C-alpha positions as a printed NumPy array, in Angstrom:
array([[-18.99 ,  -2.498,  23.127],
       [-21.872,  -3.626,  20.93 ],
       [-22.884,   0.002,  20.343],
       [-19.381,   0.818,  19.019],
       [-19.44 ,  -2.105,  16.601],
       [-22.897,  -1.084,  15.388],
       [-21.666,   2.473,  14.805],
       [-18.704,   1.14 ,  12.814],
       [-21.07 ,  -0.951,  10.723],
       [-23.37 ,   2.012,  10.102],
       [-20.423,   4.293,   9.28 ],
       [-18.923,   1.862,   6.764],
       [-22.041,   0.258,   5.258],
       [-22.445,   1.166,   1.629],
       [-18.766,   1.942,   1.162],
       [-16.387,   0.003,  -1.057],
       [-14.28 ,  -0.949,   1.964],
       [-14.062,  -4.549,   3.048],
       [-14.462,  -4.475,   6.832],
       [-13.544,  -7.22 ,   9.282],
       [-14.748,  -6.913,  12.868],
       [-13.107,  -9.03 ,  15.546],
       [-15.576,  -8.765,  18.437],
       [-14.271, -11.232,  21.016],
       [-16.368, -13.549,  23.099],
       [-18.493, -10.961,  24.92 ],
       [-20.559,  -9.958,  21.891],
       [-22.709, -12.435,  20.008],
       [-22.388, -12.271,  16.245],
       [-26.159, -12.785,  16.124],
       [-26.605,  -9.376,  17.798],
       [-25.615,  -7.718,  14.508],
       [-28.394,  -9.228,  12.45 ],
       [-27.841,  -9.099,   8.702],
       [-24.578,  -7.37 ,   7.892],
       [-23.839,  -5.454,   4.697],
       [-22.134,  -7.573,   2.058],
       [-18.649,  -6.085,   2.562],
       [-18.699,  -6.316,   6.38 ],
       [-17.98 ,  -9.517,   8.3  ],
       [-17.911, -10.084,  12.054],
       [-16.076, -12.875,  13.845],
       [-15.424, -13.758,  17.482],
       [-11.718, -13.735,  16.608],
       [ -9.504, -13.488,  13.55 ],
       [ -5.92 , -14.242,  12.608],
       [ -4.826, -10.653,  13.186],
       [ -1.419, -11.142,  11.554],
       [ -3.032, -12.469,   8.37 ],
       [ -5.559,  -9.624,   8.312],
       [ -2.934,  -6.937,   8.931],
       [ -0.831,  -8.226,   6.041],
       [ -3.688,  -7.127,   3.751],
       [ -5.207,  -4.221,   5.695],
       [ -5.084,  -0.572,   4.675],
       [ -6.083,   0.778,   8.103],
       [ -6.677,  -0.688,  11.571],
       [ -9.064,   0.649,  14.208],
       [ -7.551,  -0.49 ,  17.494],
       [ -7.84 ,   0.032,  21.235],
       [ -4.036,   0.534,  21.228],
       [ -2.817,  -2.471,  23.117],
       [  0.932,  -2.721,  22.608],
       [  0.726,  -6.027,  20.709],
       [ -1.941,  -4.811,  18.302],
       [ -0.14 ,  -1.547,  17.635],
       [  3.216,  -3.282,  17.164],
       [  1.691,  -5.804,  14.755],
       [ -0.106,  -3.079,  12.814],
       [  3.019,  -0.962,  12.475],
       [  5.181,  -3.974,  11.653],
       [  3.048,  -4.37 ,   8.539],
       [  3.028,  -0.625,   7.851],
       [ -0.686,  -0.251,   8.568],
       [ -1.746,   3.163,   9.915],
       [ -4.005,   3.175,  12.955],
       [ -7.248,   4.749,  13.982],
       [ -6.855,   4.758,  17.739],
       [ -9.467,   4.42 ,  20.464],
       [ -7.557,   3.723,  23.697],
       [ -9.459,   2.439,  26.722],
       [ -6.82 ,   2.431,  29.498],
       [ -3.974,   4.682,  30.675],
       [ -1.399,   2.336,  29.123],
       [ -3.25 ,   2.419,  25.814],
       [ -3.442,   6.227,  26.076],
       [  0.354,   6.305,  26.262],
       [  0.718,   4.015,  23.269],
       [ -1.762,   6.132,  21.275],
       [  0.108,   9.299,  22.208],
       [  3.389,   7.861,  20.924],
       [  1.821,   6.646,  17.674],
       [  0.376,  10.142,  17.208],
       [  3.788,  11.711,  17.851],
       [  5.286,   9.416,  15.215],
       [  2.574,  10.397,  12.733],
       [  1.335,   6.837,  12.149],
       [ -2.206,   7.122,  13.441],
       [ -5.302,   9.208,  14.002],
       [ -6.854,   9.527,  17.445],
       [-10.609,   8.887,  17.405],
       [-12.033,  11.42 ,  19.854],
       [-15.703,  10.604,  19.287],
       [-17.369,   7.349,  18.304],
       [-20.379,   8.582,  16.372],
       [-20.855,   7.39 ,  12.792],
       [-19.557,  10.619,  11.245],
       [-16.369,  10.584,  13.338],
       [-15.661,   6.948,  12.453],
       [-16.363,   7.523,   8.767],
       [-14.212,  10.673,   8.67 ],
       [-11.328,   8.957,  10.47 ],
       [-11.357,   6.043,   8.031],
       [-11.427,   8.406,   5.048],
       [ -8.598,  10.479,   6.5  ],
       [ -6.466,   7.427,   7.285],
       [ -6.921,   6.076,   3.774],
       [ -6.186,   9.397,   2.067],
       [ -3.357,  10.787,   4.228],
       [ -0.184,   9.512,   2.584],
       [  1.941,  10.839,   5.458],
       [  0.324,   8.301,   7.824],
       [  1.235,   5.443,   5.506],
       [  4.784,   6.774,   5.06 ],
       [  5.264,   7.072,   8.828],
       [  3.89 ,   3.564,   9.405],
       [  6.164,   2.225,   6.638],
       [  9.203,   3.907,   8.218],
       [  8.38 ,   2.278,  11.563],
       [  7.913,  -1.081,   9.815],
       [ 11.338,  -0.671,   8.235],
       [ 12.829,   0.053,  11.64 ],
       [ 11.219,  -3.074,  13.107],
       [ 12.622,  -5.203,  10.304],
       [ 16.142,  -3.79 ,  10.74 ],
       [ 16.214,  -4.641,  14.459],
       [ 18.255,  -7.603,  15.585],
       [ 15.313,  -9.191,  17.401],
       [ 15.431, -11.147,  20.652],
       [ 18.927, -12.482,  19.943],
       [ 20.294,  -8.988,  19.497],
       [ 18.562,  -7.853,  22.692],
       [ 20.065, -10.786,  24.604],
       [ 23.523,  -9.996,  23.209],
       [ 23.155,  -6.352,  24.281],
       [ 22.147,  -7.393,  27.818],
       [ 25.091,  -9.783,  28.055],
       [ 27.467,  -7.011,  26.976],
       [ 26.205,  -4.846,  29.807],
       [ 26.972,  -7.331,  32.606]])
């Protein structure tokens, strides 16, 4: 995983983008050395708080991360790691709210970020999904629906 983070850093160093890396507990922050001024790495972050301000989210496509990203209307750059995540990424692609990252070299990462930031259709699709999430009746509505079925 360290190599992927280092490629992201190299791809985004020198850009105007503020980058936040959440690297978990398996990668030491010290392994990155000195980071460019606009890039910060943390073992964990308040993902909800970050997504409320984010313009794009590079994610492994776990259902929670994708749901949170789309709830805030944030388009995704997707790098699934498991079959379940592949399915989630496929659906996000079908809905037009994300870009599938097929390679993880610096150029591919840089190009995906540029595309996600410039493609207004991604943001519109993510915003439409966010609107749908907000119009749902939530857990109470789901419980009511289940009770109506029995």
